[in-house]
C-alpha positions in Angstrom: -39.2 48.0 40.7 -36.5 47.5 38.2 -34.6 50.4 39.9 -35.3 51.0 43.5 -33.9 53.4 46.1 -34.6 52.5 49.5 -34.9 55.1 52.3 -34.9 55.0 55.9 -33.0 51.8 56.0 -31.6 50.4 59.3 -28.0 48.9 58.9 -26.4 46.4 61.4 -22.7 45.9 60.7 -21.1 42.6 61.6 -17.7 41.3 61.4 -16.3 38.3 59.4 -16.0 35.0 61.5 -12.6 34.3 62.6 -12.0 31.5 60.2 -12.5 34.1 57.4 -10.4 36.7 58.7 -7.3 35.6 56.8 -9.0 35.5 53.6 -10.1 38.8 53.6 -7.1 40.3 51.7 -7.8 38.2 48.6 -8.0 40.3 45.6 -10.0 39.7 42.4 -8.0 39.0 39.6 -5.8 36.1 38.2 -7.3 33.0 36.7 -11.1 33.8 36.3 -13.3 30.7 36.9 -16.3 30.1 34.5 -19.0 30.5 36.9 -21.3 31.1 38.7 -21.2 27.4 39.9 -23.7 25.1 41.4 -22.9 23.7 44.9 -22.1 20.2 43.3 -19.1 21.9 41.5 -17.9 24.0 44.7 -18.8 21.9 47.7 -16.2 23.4 50.0 -16.9 26.7 51.9 -13.1 27.7 52.1 -12.8 31.4 51.2 -16.5 31.7 51.2 -19.4 33.2 53.4 -22.4 30.9 53.4 -25.8 32.6 53.1 -27.9 29.5 52.5 -28.8 29.3 48.8 -25.8 31.8 48.0 -22.3 31.5 48.9 -20.2 34.9 48.5 -16.4 34.7 48.0 -14.3 36.7 50.4 -12.5 39.4 48.4 -10.4 42.2 49.5 -12.4 45.4 50.0 -15.7 43.6 49.1 -18.7 45.0 51.1 -21.8 42.7 51.6 -25.1 43.8 52.5 -28.2 41.7 52.8 -31.4 43.4 51.9 -34.3 42.5 54.3 -38.0 43.0 53.3 -39.5 45.1 56.1 -42.9 43.5 56.1 -41.9 39.9 56.1 -38.3 40.3 57.6 -37.2 38.0 54.9 -33.9 38.4 53.3 -34.5 39.2 49.6 -31.0 39.6 48.2 -27.4 40.2 48.8 -25.8 43.5 47.5 -22.0 43.3 47.1 -20.0 46.6 46.7 -16.3 46.7 45.2 -14.7 49.9 44.6 -17.2 52.1 42.8 -19.5 49.3 41.5 -22.2 47.3 43.1 -23.8 43.7 42.4 -27.4 42.8 43.8 -27.4 39.0 43.5 -30.6 36.8 43.6 -31.0 33.2 43.2 -34.6 31.8 42.2 -36.0 28.3 41.6 -36.1 27.3 37.9 -38.0 24.1 36.3 -36.2 21.0 35.5 -37.4 21.5 31.9 -34.9 24.4 31.1 -33.7 27.9 31.8 -35.7 31.0 32.3 -33.3 33.8 31.5 -34.6 34.3 28.0 -38.1 35.0 29.3 -37.0 37.0 32.5 -34.8 39.1 30.1 -37.6 39.9 27.9 -39.9 40.8 30.7 -37.1 43.3 31.9 -36.8 45.0 28.7 -40.6 45.5 28.4 -40.8 46.9 32.0 -38.0 49.4 31.3 -39.3 50.3 27.9 -42.4 51.5 29.6 -40.5 54.2 31.5 -40.7 57.6 29.8 -37.5 58.3 27.9 -35.7 55.2 29.3 -33.3 53.4 26.9 -32.8 49.7 27.2 -31.4 47.1 24.8 -29.7 43.6 24.9 -26.0 42.9 24.1 -23.5 40.4 24.8 -21.4 40.1 27.7 -19.1 38.0 29.8 -22.3 35.8 30.8 -24.0 35.8 27.6 -26.8 38.0 26.7 -27.5 40.8 29.1 -29.6 43.8 29.3 -28.3 47.5 29.6 -30.8 49.9 30.8 -30.7 53.7 31.1 -33.5 55.6 33.1 -33.5 59.3 33.5 -32.8 60.3 36.9 -31.9 63.6 38.8 -28.2 63.9 39.7 -27.0 65.0 43.5 -26.9 68.7 42.3 -30.4 68.5 40.5 -29.1 68.3 37.0 -30.7 65.7 34.7 -28.7 62.5 34.4 -29.3 58.6 34.0 -29.4 55.7 36.2 -27.5 52.8 34.4 -27.6 49.0 35.2 -26.6 46.0 33.6 -28.8 42.7 34.1 -27.0 39.5 34.0 -28.4 36.1 34.3 -27.2 32.6 34.5 -29.2 29.4 34.3 -28.2 26.4 36.4 -29.5 23.0 37.3 -33.0 23.8 38.6 -31.9 27.4 39.6 -31.5 30.8 38.2 -29.2 33.6 39.3 -29.9 37.0 38.4 -27.4 40.0 39.1 -28.1 43.7 38.8 -24.8 45.5 38.3 -24.7 49.3 39.0 -22.1 52.0 39.3 -18.9 52.4 37.2 -19.1 48.8 36.2 -22.5 49.4 34.4 -21.2 52.3 32.0 -17.4 51.7 32.1 -16.1 48.7 30.6 -12.6 49.1 32.0 -14.2 48.9 35.5 -16.3 45.9 35.1 -13.8 43.2 35.5 -13.6 43.0 39.2 -17.4 42.8 40.0 -17.8 40.7 37.1 -15.5 38.2 38.4 -17.1 38.4 41.9 -20.4 37.5 40.0 -18.6 34.6 38.2 -17.5 33.1 41.5 -20.9 32.9 43.3 -21.9 29.6 44.3 -25.9 28.7 44.3 -27.2 25.9 46.6 -30.8 25.2 45.7 -31.3 22.6 48.2 -33.8 19.6 47.7 -36.9 21.3 48.9 -39.7 21.9 46.4 -40.0 25.5 45.0 -42.2 26.6 42.3 -40.2 28.3 39.2 -39.4 31.9 39.9 -39.7 31.5 43.7 -36.8 33.5 45.6 -34.5 30.7 47.2 -34.2 31.4 50.9 -31.2 33.5 52.1 -30.0 33.1 55.8 -27.3 35.1 57.7 -24.5 32.9 58.8 -24.7 32.0 62.7 -21.0 33.0 63.2 -21.4 36.4 62.1 -20.8 38.8 65.3 -23.0 42.1 65.4 -20.7 45.2 66.2 -22.3 47.7 68.6 -21.1 51.3 68.9 -19.5 52.1 72.5 -22.0 54.3 74.6 -20.8 57.6 76.3 -20.4 57.4 80.1 -22.6 58.9 82.6 -21.1 62.4 82.2 -21.6 62.3 78.5 -18.0 61.7 77.8 -17.3 59.4 74.8 -16.0 55.8 75.4 -12.5 55.1 75.1 -11.2 54.5 71.8 -11.1 50.9 70.7 -9.7 49.2 67.6 -12.1 49.9 64.9 -13.9 46.6 63.8 -13.2 45.0 60.5 -15.8 45.9 58.0 -18.1 43.1 57.2 -21.5 42.1 56.0 -24.3 44.5 56.8 -27.8 43.4 57.6 -30.0 46.2 55.9 -33.7 46.6 56.4 -35.3 47.9 53.2 -38.7 49.6 53.0 
């Protein structure tokens, strides 16, 4: 599915590890790096959360959700939300001989074009050629509308990183900067294990992320005493 809305998801919220608590107030902006990067270019973890094949920068107000395939319990992507925009990032293996974004881009265009009344086309963006897709969808009030997404891709050394950008950053140019910068700061760690081209590179939750459990009411049904609210951190989301 190019556009998918997952229902009946289970979400577990976890806090950032202590060593990253001081980094959470970093804001996007300033000098923008020309990434995404290979781990050989950004070997350190300072200011990053390590999800295995993908390292995500710690940015003020950025929410991170790991999408888990229900049937296999495998993490299949990281969805990053900032303000009114979202970015789903997935890293894939690629051949030594060259990149695969041109092929994948053509397949996305073909897939979206097969949807009735959909609009799709290529354009130049901050990461090169990207795909802009608009698919008819019902608005919350039932009126007809559109679901809009930008598909961006970057070829790296034996890896390919795809981003699907939704929300305001997909259709408002003035809103795209912050989430575009988050994508540009992602770091891919392919590893040395053999993977066929286009295979999803494994994502793993950091061991030092701590689950946050809601306090249970006492035996009389009274709510538990108020506690300091936890910092919002990555979410582990089970998708169906």
